[in-house]
A tleap script that builds the chain and sets N, CA, C and O, in Angstrom:
source leaprc.protein.ff14SB
mol = sequence {
  NMET SER VAL LYS LEU THR LYS LYS GLN LEU
  ALA VAL LEU ASN TYR LEU GLU ASP PHE THR
  GLU GLU ASN GLY PHE SER PRO SER TYR ARG
  GLU ILE MET ALA GLY LEU GLY LEU THR SER
  VAL SER ALA VAL ALA GLU HIE ILE ASP ASN
  LEU VAL ALA LYS GLY ALA LEU ARG LYS VAL
  PRO GLY ALA ALA ARG SER LEU GLU ILE LEU
  ASP TYR ARG HIE THR GLU THR VAL ASP LEU
  PHE LYS VAL LYS MET GLU GLU CYS THR GLU
  GLU GLU LYS GLU VAL LEU ILE ARG ALA ALA
  GLU ILE LEU GLY LEU ASP LEU CGLY
}
set mol.1.N position { -5.712 9.575 9.460 }
set mol.1.CA position { -5.518 8.213 9.899 }
set mol.1.C position { -5.095 7.377 8.701 }
set mol.1.O position { -5.739 7.432 7.654 }
set mol.2.N position { -4.031 6.609 8.836 }
set mol.2.CA position { -3.586 5.775 7.736 }
set mol.2.C position { -3.941 4.322 8.018 }
set mol.2.O position { -4.114 3.919 9.168 }
set mol.3.N position { -4.045 3.551 6.957 }
set mol.3.CA position { -4.397 2.149 7.076 }
set mol.3.C position { -3.166 1.367 7.517 }
set mol.3.O position { -2.076 1.547 6.975 }
set mol.4.N position { -3.351 0.504 8.499 }
set mol.4.CA position { -2.244 -0.302 8.987 }
set mol.4.C position { -2.254 -1.640 8.252 }
set mol.4.O position { -3.255 -2.355 8.251 }
set mol.5.N position { -1.123 -1.964 7.629 }
set mol.5.CA position { -0.997 -3.204 6.873 }
set mol.5.C position { -0.008 -4.141 7.559 }
set mol.5.O position { 0.948 -3.698 8.196 }
set mol.6.N position { -0.254 -5.437 7.419 }
set mol.6.CA position { 0.670 -6.425 7.972 }
set mol.6.C position { 1.883 -6.555 7.044 }
set mol.6.O position { 1.878 -6.045 5.924 }
set mol.7.N position { 2.911 -7.240 7.524 }
set mol.7.CA position { 4.102 -7.463 6.699 }
set mol.7.C position { 3.758 -8.253 5.445 }
set mol.7.O position { 4.270 -7.956 4.365 }
set mol.8.N position { 2.899 -9.253 5.577 }
set mol.8.CA position { 2.488 -10.060 4.416 }
set mol.8.C position { 1.707 -9.202 3.424 }
set mol.8.O position { 1.901 -9.324 2.214 }
set mol.9.N position { 0.826 -8.337 3.925 }
set mol.9.CA position { 0.051 -7.474 3.042 }
set mol.9.C position { 0.966 -6.512 2.288 }
set mol.9.O position { 0.765 -6.261 1.100 }
set mol.10.N position { 1.968 -5.976 2.979 }
set mol.10.CA position { 2.938 -5.107 2.316 }
set mol.10.C position { 3.723 -5.884 1.265 }
set mol.10.O position { 4.007 -5.366 0.185 }
set mol.11.N position { 4.073 -7.132 1.586 }
set mol.11.CA position { 4.790 -7.971 0.623 }
set mol.11.C position { 3.944 -8.207 -0.622 }
set mol.11.O position { 4.457 -8.167 -1.740 }
set mol.12.N position { 2.642 -8.452 -0.431 }
set mol.12.CA position { 1.736 -8.654 -1.571 }
set mol.12.C position { 1.674 -7.379 -2.406 }
set mol.12.O position { 1.761 -7.444 -3.632 }
set mol.13.N position { 1.526 -6.228 -1.766 }
set mol.13.CA position { 1.470 -4.955 -2.494 }
set mol.13.C position { 2.756 -4.701 -3.264 }
set mol.13.O position { 2.720 -4.300 -4.427 }
set mol.14.N position { 3.897 -4.933 -2.613 }
set mol.14.CA position { 5.187 -4.717 -3.275 }
set mol.14.C position { 5.339 -5.647 -4.477 }
set mol.14.O position { 5.808 -5.226 -5.534 }
set mol.15.N position { 4.944 -6.908 -4.314 }
set mol.15.CA position { 5.022 -7.856 -5.419 }
set mol.15.C position { 4.113 -7.415 -6.564 }
set mol.15.O position { 4.517 -7.436 -7.726 }
set mol.16.N position { 2.883 -7.016 -6.231 }
set mol.16.CA position { 1.942 -6.535 -7.252 }
set mol.16.C position { 2.510 -5.343 -8.015 }
set mol.16.O position { 2.428 -5.279 -9.242 }
set mol.17.N position { 3.080 -4.410 -7.281 }
set mol.17.CA position { 3.636 -3.207 -7.899 }
set mol.17.C position { 4.786 -3.561 -8.842 }
set mol.17.O position { 4.825 -3.091 -9.980 }
set mol.18.N position { 5.718 -4.386 -8.373 }
set mol.18.CA position { 6.867 -4.776 -9.192 }
set mol.18.C position { 6.430 -5.563 -10.425 }
set mol.18.O position { 6.891 -5.286 -11.533 }
set mol.19.N position { 5.543 -6.546 -10.239 }
set mol.19.CA position { 5.074 -7.383 -11.339 }
set mol.19.C position { 4.353 -6.541 -12.387 }
set mol.19.O position { 4.602 -6.679 -13.585 }
set mol.20.N position { 3.460 -5.671 -11.927 }
set mol.20.CA position { 2.674 -4.844 -12.834 }
set mol.20.C position { 3.563 -3.882 -13.615 }
set mol.20.O position { 3.367 -3.675 -14.813 }
set mol.21.N position { 4.534 -3.303 -12.930 }
set mol.21.CA position { 5.456 -2.379 -13.591 }
set mol.21.C position { 6.272 -3.101 -14.663 }
set mol.21.O position { 6.518 -2.557 -15.740 }
set mol.22.N position { 6.685 -4.319 -14.360 }
set mol.22.CA position { 7.512 -5.099 -15.282 }
set mol.22.C position { 6.718 -5.669 -16.459 }
set mol.22.O position { 7.234 -5.742 -17.574 }
set mol.23.N position { 5.464 -6.075 -16.218 }
set mol.23.CA position { 4.689 -6.783 -17.232 }
set mol.23.C position { 3.555 -5.988 -17.870 }
set mol.23.O position { 3.043 -6.372 -18.922 }
set mol.24.N position { 3.166 -4.892 -17.244 }
set mol.24.CA position { 2.077 -4.091 -17.798 }
set mol.24.C position { 0.690 -4.577 -17.417 }
set mol.24.O position { -0.308 -4.016 -17.869 }
set mol.25.N position { 0.612 -5.615 -16.590 }
set mol.25.CA position { -0.655 -6.133 -16.091 }
set mol.25.C position { -0.397 -6.778 -14.738 }
set mol.25.O position { 0.742 -7.107 -14.406 }
set mol.26.N position { -1.461 -6.956 -13.957 }
set mol.26.CA position { -1.287 -7.517 -12.618 }
set mol.26.C position { -1.121 -9.036 -12.672 }
set mol.26.O position { -1.574 -9.677 -13.621 }
set mol.27.N position { -0.479 -9.609 -11.665 }
set mol.27.CA position { -0.260 -11.056 -11.641 }
set mol.27.C position { -1.528 -11.821 -11.281 }
set mol.27.O position { -2.461 -11.271 -10.695 }
set mol.28.N position { -1.543 -13.088 -11.639 }
set mol.28.CA position { -2.622 -13.980 -11.210 }
set mol.28.C position { -2.376 -14.358 -9.754 }
set mol.28.O position { -1.285 -14.137 -9.227 }
set mol.29.N position { -3.381 -14.924 -9.112 }
set mol.29.CA position { -3.212 -15.371 -7.729 }
set mol.29.C position { -2.118 -16.434 -7.634 }
set mol.29.O position { -1.350 -16.445 -6.673 }
set mol.30.N position { -2.041 -17.324 -8.621 }
set mol.30.CA position { -1.003 -18.365 -8.621 }
set mol.30.C position { 0.391 -17.758 -8.765 }
set mol.30.O position { 1.342 -18.233 -8.145 }
set mol.31.N position { 0.514 -16.721 -9.572 }
set mol.31.CA position { 1.808 -16.044 -9.723 }
set mol.31.C position { 2.203 -15.349 -8.419 }
set mol.31.O position { 3.374 -15.362 -8.041 }
set mol.32.N position { 1.245 -14.751 -7.740 }
set mol.32.CA position { 1.525 -14.138 -6.436 }
set mol.32.C position { 1.961 -15.212 -5.446 }
set mol.32.O position { 2.928 -15.031 -4.706 }
set mol.33.N position { 1.242 -16.329 -5.439 }
set mol.33.CA position { 1.569 -17.440 -4.545 }
set mol.33.C position { 3.012 -17.898 -4.768 }
set mol.33.O position { 3.781 -18.036 -3.817 }
set mol.34.N position { 3.370 -18.130 -6.023 }
set mol.34.CA position { 4.725 -18.592 -6.343 }
set mol.34.C position { 5.766 -17.516 -6.043 }
set mol.34.O position { 6.833 -17.810 -5.505 }
set mol.35.N position { 5.453 -16.281 -6.391 }
set mol.35.CA position { 6.396 -15.181 -6.191 }
set mol.35.C position { 6.710 -14.901 -4.738 }
set mol.35.O position { 7.812 -14.461 -4.409 }
set mol.36.N position { 5.742 -15.155 -3.860 }
set mol.36.CA position { 5.942 -14.880 -2.436 }
set mol.36.C position { 6.209 -16.143 -1.624 }
set mol.36.O position { 6.399 -16.076 -0.409 }
set mol.37.N position { 6.225 -17.290 -2.294 }
set mol.37.CA position { 6.490 -18.548 -1.588 }
set mol.37.C position { 5.360 -18.970 -0.672 }
set mol.37.O position { 5.594 -19.640 0.334 }
set mol.38.N position { 4.135 -18.586 -1.006 }
set mol.38.CA position { 2.983 -18.998 -0.216 }
set mol.38.C position { 2.576 -20.411 -0.631 }
set mol.38.O position { 2.955 -20.881 -1.703 }
set mol.39.N position { 1.804 -21.084 0.219 }
set mol.39.CA position { 1.491 -22.492 -0.028 }
set mol.39.C position { 0.114 -22.744 -0.623 }
set mol.39.O position { -0.192 -23.872 -1.010 }
set mol.40.N position { -0.734 -21.698 -0.702 }
set mol.40.CA position { -2.060 -21.930 -1.264 }
set mol.40.C position { -2.614 -20.662 -1.901 }
set mol.40.O position { -2.306 -19.545 -1.485 }
set mol.41.N position { -3.424 -20.865 -2.903 }
set mol.41.CA position { -4.093 -19.749 -3.568 }
set mol.41.C position { -5.090 -19.095 -2.611 }
set mol.41.O position { -5.334 -17.891 -2.687 }
set mol.42.N position { -5.662 -19.894 -1.713 }
set mol.42.CA position { -6.634 -19.325 -0.765 }
set mol.42.C position { -5.964 -18.327 0.179 }
set mol.42.O position { -6.600 -17.365 0.609 }
set mol.43.N position { -4.693 -18.544 0.504 }
set mol.43.CA position { -3.960 -17.578 1.340 }
set mol.43.C position { -3.797 -16.263 0.587 }
set mol.43.O position { -3.942 -15.187 1.166 }
set mol.44.N position { -3.497 -16.354 -0.702 }
set mol.44.CA position { -3.385 -15.152 -1.537 }
set mol.44.C position { -4.733 -14.444 -1.592 }
set mol.44.O position { -4.807 -13.227 -1.420 }
set mol.45.N position { -5.808 -15.212 -1.833 }
set mol.45.CA position { -7.147 -14.624 -1.919 }
set mol.45.C position { -7.513 -13.899 -0.631 }
set mol.45.O position { -8.125 -12.832 -0.670 }
set mol.46.N position { -7.143 -14.469 0.502 }
set mol.46.CA position { -7.439 -13.831 1.791 }
set mol.46.C position { -6.697 -12.505 1.924 }
set mol.46.O position { -7.273 -11.503 2.348 }
set mol.47.N position { -5.414 -12.505 1.559 }
set mol.47.CA position { -4.645 -11.257 1.616 }
set mol.47.C position { -5.238 -10.209 0.673 }
set mol.47.O position { -5.366 -9.041 1.040 }
set mol.48.N position { -5.596 -10.625 -0.532 }
set mol.48.CA position { -6.172 -9.697 -1.509 }
set mol.48.C position { -7.493 -9.132 -0.986 }
set mol.48.O position { -7.721 -7.925 -1.054 }
set mol.49.N position { -8.360 -9.997 -0.466 }
set mol.49.CA position { -9.643 -9.542 0.069 }
set mol.49.C position { -9.454 -8.557 1.214 }
set mol.49.O position { -10.177 -7.564 1.304 }
set mol.50.N position { -8.485 -8.822 2.092 }
set mol.50.CA position { -8.205 -7.905 3.202 }
set mol.50.C position { -7.681 -6.571 2.692 }
set mol.50.O position { -8.044 -5.522 3.224 }
set mol.51.N position { -6.828 -6.596 1.664 }
set mol.51.CA position { -6.302 -5.355 1.095 }
set mol.51.C position { -7.407 -4.556 0.404 }
set mol.51.O position { -7.406 -3.326 0.456 }
set mol.52.N position { -8.335 -5.237 -0.235 }
set mol.52.CA position { -9.478 -4.560 -0.851 }
set mol.52.C position { -10.336 -3.917 0.241 }
set mol.52.O position { -10.761 -2.770 0.107 }
set mol.53.N position { -10.587 -4.654 1.314 }
set mol.53.CA position { -11.398 -4.136 2.424 }
set mol.53.C position { -10.752 -2.916 3.079 }
set mol.53.O position { -11.445 -2.010 3.542 }
set mol.54.N position { -9.425 -2.900 3.113 }
set mol.54.CA position { -8.711 -1.773 3.717 }
set mol.54.C position { -8.550 -0.595 2.755 }
set mol.54.O position { -8.073 0.470 3.149 }
set mol.55.N position { -8.945 -0.784 1.503 }
set mol.55.CA position { -8.850 0.301 0.536 }
set mol.55.C position { -7.484 0.435 -0.108 }
set mol.55.O position { -7.201 1.462 -0.724 }
set mol.56.N position { -6.631 -0.564 0.013 }
set mol.56.CA position { -5.300 -0.513 -0.581 }
set mol.56.C position { -5.294 -1.077 -2.000 }
set mol.56.O position { -4.396 -0.776 -2.786 }
set mol.57.N position { -6.287 -1.888 -2.325 }
set mol.57.CA position { -6.404 -2.509 -3.649 }
set mol.57.C position { -7.821 -2.368 -4.167 }
set mol.57.O position { -8.779 -2.218 -3.409 }
set mol.58.N position { -7.919 -2.422 -5.489 }
set mol.58.CA position { -9.223 -2.471 -6.136 }
set mol.58.C position { -9.161 -3.611 -7.153 }
set mol.58.O position { -8.144 -3.800 -7.821 }
set mol.59.N position { -10.245 -4.362 -7.264 }
set mol.59.CA position { -10.306 -5.417 -8.278 }
set mol.59.C position { -11.676 -5.393 -8.936 }
set mol.59.O position { -12.671 -4.977 -8.343 }
set mol.60.N position { -11.692 -5.853 -10.184 }
set mol.60.CA position { -12.940 -5.947 -10.931 }
set mol.60.C position { -13.439 -7.375 -10.794 }
set mol.60.O position { -12.777 -8.303 -11.258 }
set mol.61.N position { -14.603 -7.575 -10.163 }
set mol.61.CA position { -15.118 -8.933 -9.989 }
set mol.61.C position { -15.306 -9.638 -11.336 }
set mol.61.O position { -15.855 -9.073 -12.281 }
set mol.62.N position { -14.839 -10.875 -11.395 }
set mol.62.CA position { -15.002 -11.678 -12.599 }
set mol.62.C position { -13.996 -11.399 -13.697 }
set mol.62.O position { -14.014 -12.073 -14.727 }
set mol.63.N position { -13.121 -10.425 -13.508 }
set mol.63.CA position { -12.115 -10.095 -14.516 }
set mol.63.C position { -10.747 -10.599 -14.064 }
set mol.63.O position { -10.363 -10.435 -12.906 }
set mol.64.N position { -10.029 -11.206 -14.983 }
set mol.64.CA position { -8.692 -11.707 -14.670 }
set mol.64.C position { -7.691 -10.556 -14.657 }
set mol.64.O position { -7.825 -9.590 -15.408 }
set mol.65.N position { -6.697 -10.675 -13.802 }
set mol.65.CA position { -5.590 -9.714 -13.728 }
set mol.65.C position { -6.081 -8.267 -13.611 }
set mol.65.O position { -5.609 -7.375 -14.317 }
set mol.66.N position { -7.022 -8.064 -12.718 }
set mol.66.CA position { -7.642 -6.740 -12.589 }
set mol.66.C position { -7.285 -6.034 -11.285 }
set mol.66.O position { -7.989 -5.111 -10.875 }
set mol.67.N position { -6.202 -6.453 -10.625 }
set mol.67.CA position { -5.816 -5.831 -9.359 }
set mol.67.C position { -5.135 -4.493 -9.616 }
set mol.67.O position { -4.234 -4.388 -10.448 }
set mol.68.N position { -5.578 -3.478 -8.888 }
set mol.68.CA position { -5.011 -2.145 -9.018 }
set mol.68.C position { -4.674 -1.618 -7.627 }
set mol.68.O position { -5.526 -1.592 -6.739 }
set mol.69.N position { -3.433 -1.201 -7.450 }
set mol.69.CA position { -3.006 -0.659 -6.160 }
set mol.69.C position { -3.543 0.762 -6.028 }
set mol.69.O position { -3.411 1.579 -6.939 }
set mol.70.N position { -4.146 1.038 -4.885 }
set mol.70.CA position { -4.661 2.367 -4.575 }
set mol.70.C position { -3.743 3.019 -3.552 }
set mol.70.O position { -3.002 2.335 -2.846 }
set mol.71.N position { -3.796 4.333 -3.476 }
set mol.71.CA position { -3.017 5.032 -2.458 }
set mol.71.C position { -3.734 4.841 -1.129 }
set mol.71.O position { -4.809 5.398 -0.907 }
set mol.72.N position { -3.132 4.050 -0.248 }
set mol.72.CA position { -3.776 3.749 1.021 }
set mol.72.C position { -3.407 4.730 2.120 }
set mol.72.O position { -3.804 4.543 3.271 }
set mol.73.N position { -2.654 5.775 1.788 }
set mol.73.CA position { -2.332 6.823 2.762 }
set mol.73.C position { -3.313 7.969 2.528 }
set mol.73.O position { -3.421 8.482 1.414 }
set mol.74.N position { -4.008 8.358 3.552 }
set mol.74.CA position { -5.050 9.369 3.416 }
set mol.74.C position { -4.460 10.761 3.253 }
set mol.74.O position { -3.507 11.132 3.938 }
set mol.75.N position { -5.042 11.524 2.336 }
set mol.75.CA position { -4.567 12.882 2.092 }
set mol.75.C position { -4.761 13.774 3.311 }
set mol.75.O position { -4.044 14.758 3.487 }
set mol.76.N position { -5.737 13.425 4.156 }
set mol.76.CA position { -5.956 14.229 5.363 }
set mol.76.C position { -4.715 14.213 6.255 }
set mol.76.O position { -4.399 15.213 6.901 }
set mol.77.N position { -4.016 13.086 6.288 }
set mol.77.CA position { -2.813 12.972 7.110 }
set mol.77.C position { -1.717 13.881 6.556 }
set mol.77.O position { -1.048 14.578 7.320 }
set mol.78.N position { -1.531 13.880 5.253 }
set mol.78.CA position { -0.529 14.734 4.624 }
set mol.78.C position { -0.864 16.197 4.891 }
set mol.78.O position { 0.011 16.992 5.235 }
set mol.79.N position { -2.135 16.543 4.729 }
set mol.79.CA position { -2.552 17.925 4.978 }
set mol.79.C position { -2.288 18.342 6.422 }
set mol.79.O position { -1.840 19.460 6.675 }
set mol.80.N position { -2.560 17.461 7.352 }
set mol.80.CA position { -2.323 17.750 8.762 }
set mol.80.C position { -0.833 17.991 9.023 }
set mol.80.O position { -0.468 18.934 9.725 }
set mol.81.N position { 0.020 17.144 8.462 }
set mol.81.CA position { 1.466 17.329 8.607 }
set mol.81.C position { 1.891 18.685 8.062 }
set mol.81.O position { 2.667 19.396 8.701 }
set mol.82.N position { 1.389 19.046 6.893 }
set mol.82.CA position { 1.777 20.314 6.277 }
set mol.82.C position { 1.361 21.508 7.129 }
set mol.82.O position { 2.130 22.456 7.284 }
set mol.83.N position { 0.149 21.471 7.682 }
set mol.83.CA position { -0.333 22.566 8.532 }
set mol.83.C position { 0.532 22.669 9.790 }
set mol.83.O position { 0.939 23.761 10.186 }
set mol.84.N position { 0.808 21.522 10.411 }
set mol.84.CA position { 1.617 21.521 11.633 }
set mol.84.C position { 3.028 22.040 11.358 }
set mol.84.O position { 3.609 22.734 12.193 }
set mol.85.N position { 3.582 21.705 10.185 }
set mol.85.CA position { 4.942 22.134 9.860 }
set mol.85.C position { 5.052 23.639 9.664 }
set mol.85.O position { 6.123 24.214 9.863 }
set mol.86.N position { 3.960 24.279 9.277 }
set mol.86.CA position { 3.960 25.729 9.081 }
set mol.86.C position { 4.031 26.486 10.399 }
set mol.86.O position { 4.522 27.614 10.441 }
set mol.87.N position { 3.546 25.879 11.469 }
set mol.87.CA position { 3.433 26.584 12.745 }
set mol.87.C position { 4.302 26.003 13.855 }
set mol.87.O position { 4.004 26.191 15.035 }
set mol.88.N position { 5.377 25.297 13.490 }
set mol.88.CA position { 6.192 24.673 14.532 }
set mol.88.C position { 7.637 25.172 14.483 }
set mol.88.O position { 8.053 25.848 13.542 }
set mol.89.N position { 8.374 24.820 15.516 }
set mol.89.CA position { 9.788 25.183 15.579 }
set mol.89.C position { 10.576 24.289 14.621 }
set mol.89.O position { 10.059 23.292 14.119 }
set mol.90.N position { 11.821 24.657 14.380 }
set mol.90.CA position { 12.671 23.854 13.495 }
set mol.90.C position { 12.882 22.445 14.052 }
set mol.90.O position { 12.907 21.472 13.297 }
set mol.91.N position { 13.032 22.341 15.362 }
set mol.91.CA position { 13.209 21.030 16.000 }
set mol.91.C position { 11.963 20.159 15.801 }
set mol.91.O position { 12.068 18.980 15.465 }
set mol.92.N position { 10.799 20.747 16.009 }
set mol.92.CA position { 9.552 20.008 15.804 }
set mol.92.C position { 9.373 19.628 14.332 }
set mol.92.O position { 8.854 18.558 14.016 }
set mol.93.N position { 9.810 20.517 13.440 }
set mol.93.CA position { 9.714 20.261 12.009 }
set mol.93.C position { 10.547 19.032 11.625 }
set mol.93.O position { 10.104 18.205 10.827 }
set mol.94.N position { 11.735 18.918 12.186 }
set mol.94.CA position { 12.593 17.756 11.917 }
set mol.94.C position { 11.925 16.468 12.381 }
set mol.94.O position { 12.004 15.445 11.699 }
set mol.95.N position { 11.272 16.511 13.528 }
set mol.95.CA position { 10.561 15.330 14.045 }
set mol.95.C position { 9.410 14.965 13.110 }
set mol.95.O position { 9.210 13.789 12.806 }
set mol.96.N position { 8.661 15.952 12.656 }
set mol.96.CA position { 7.548 15.702 11.737 }
set mol.96.C position { 8.038 15.123 10.413 }
set mol.96.O position { 7.410 14.223 9.854 }
set mol.97.N position { 9.148 15.632 9.917 }
set mol.97.CA position { 9.709 15.120 8.660 }
set mol.97.C position { 10.121 13.664 8.827 }
set mol.97.O position { 9.850 12.841 7.953 }
set mol.98.N position { 10.775 13.338 9.945 }
set mol.98.CA position { 11.165 11.940 10.201 }
set mol.98.C position { 9.930 11.044 10.315 }
set mol.98.O position { 9.915 9.931 9.788 }
set mol.99.N position { 8.902 11.531 11.002 }
set mol.99.CA position { 7.673 10.748 11.143 }
set mol.99.C position { 6.999 10.511 9.791 }
set mol.99.O position { 6.510 9.414 9.520 }
set mol.100.N position { 6.976 11.531 8.956 }
set mol.100.CA position { 6.377 11.390 7.621 }
set mol.100.C position { 7.151 10.365 6.793 }
set mol.100.O position { 6.554 9.572 6.065 }
set mol.101.N position { 8.467 10.382 6.905 }
set mol.101.CA position { 9.290 9.404 6.181 }
set mol.101.C position { 8.976 7.988 6.648 }
set mol.101.O position { 8.859 7.077 5.830 }
set mol.102.N position { 8.842 7.799 7.946 }
set mol.102.CA position { 8.528 6.494 8.499 }
set mol.102.C position { 7.165 6.005 7.995 }
set mol.102.O position { 6.996 4.825 7.691 }
set mol.103.N position { 6.199 6.922 7.911 }
set mol.103.CA position { 4.854 6.580 7.453 }
set mol.103.C position { 4.751 6.464 5.930 }
set mol.103.O position { 3.739 6.009 5.396 }
set mol.104.N position { 5.809 6.880 5.250 }
set mol.104.CA position { 5.779 6.826 3.783 }
set mol.104.C position { 4.931 7.915 3.158 }
set mol.104.O position { 4.386 7.738 2.068 }
set mol.105.N position { 4.817 9.042 3.847 }
set mol.105.CA position { 4.005 10.143 3.347 }
set mol.105.C position { 4.849 11.064 2.474 }
set mol.105.O position { 5.999 11.349 2.809 }
set mol.106.N position { 4.300 11.525 1.372 }
set mol.106.CA position { 4.979 12.459 0.484 }
set mol.106.C position { 4.492 13.860 0.825 }
set mol.106.O position { 3.356 14.224 0.522 }
set mol.107.N position { 5.357 14.638 1.454 }
set mol.107.CA position { 4.982 15.984 1.865 }
set mol.107.C position { 5.316 17.020 0.796 }
set mol.107.O position { 5.068 18.211 0.984 }
set mol.108.N position { 5.876 16.571 -0.320 }
set mol.108.CA position { 6.303 17.462 -1.407 }
set mol.108.C position { 5.231 18.161 -2.077 }
set mol.108.O position { 5.482 18.932 -3.003 }
savepdb mol mol.pdb
quit
């Protein structure tokens, strides 16, 4: 089972990933707000809290710039796809590969 994220939550994750890769540290809530065109820091905090609750992010309480993106796709799902692909027809395999791509799963 994979975690379902909203479009805004995905936007926050993508922004965090890009910012962190470019700067070597995670953005502040105000930087996220400005980067995504949000109108309040509390909206950012709500998205961050929801992402933490869903297991997509980790943060250190009381520490600045401590957001870390976690792999929110469960390994059990990847394992299930791999097992099914071993015992299916070529047509079914193509469907599974397309589904994995849609889900963003790395079957490699």
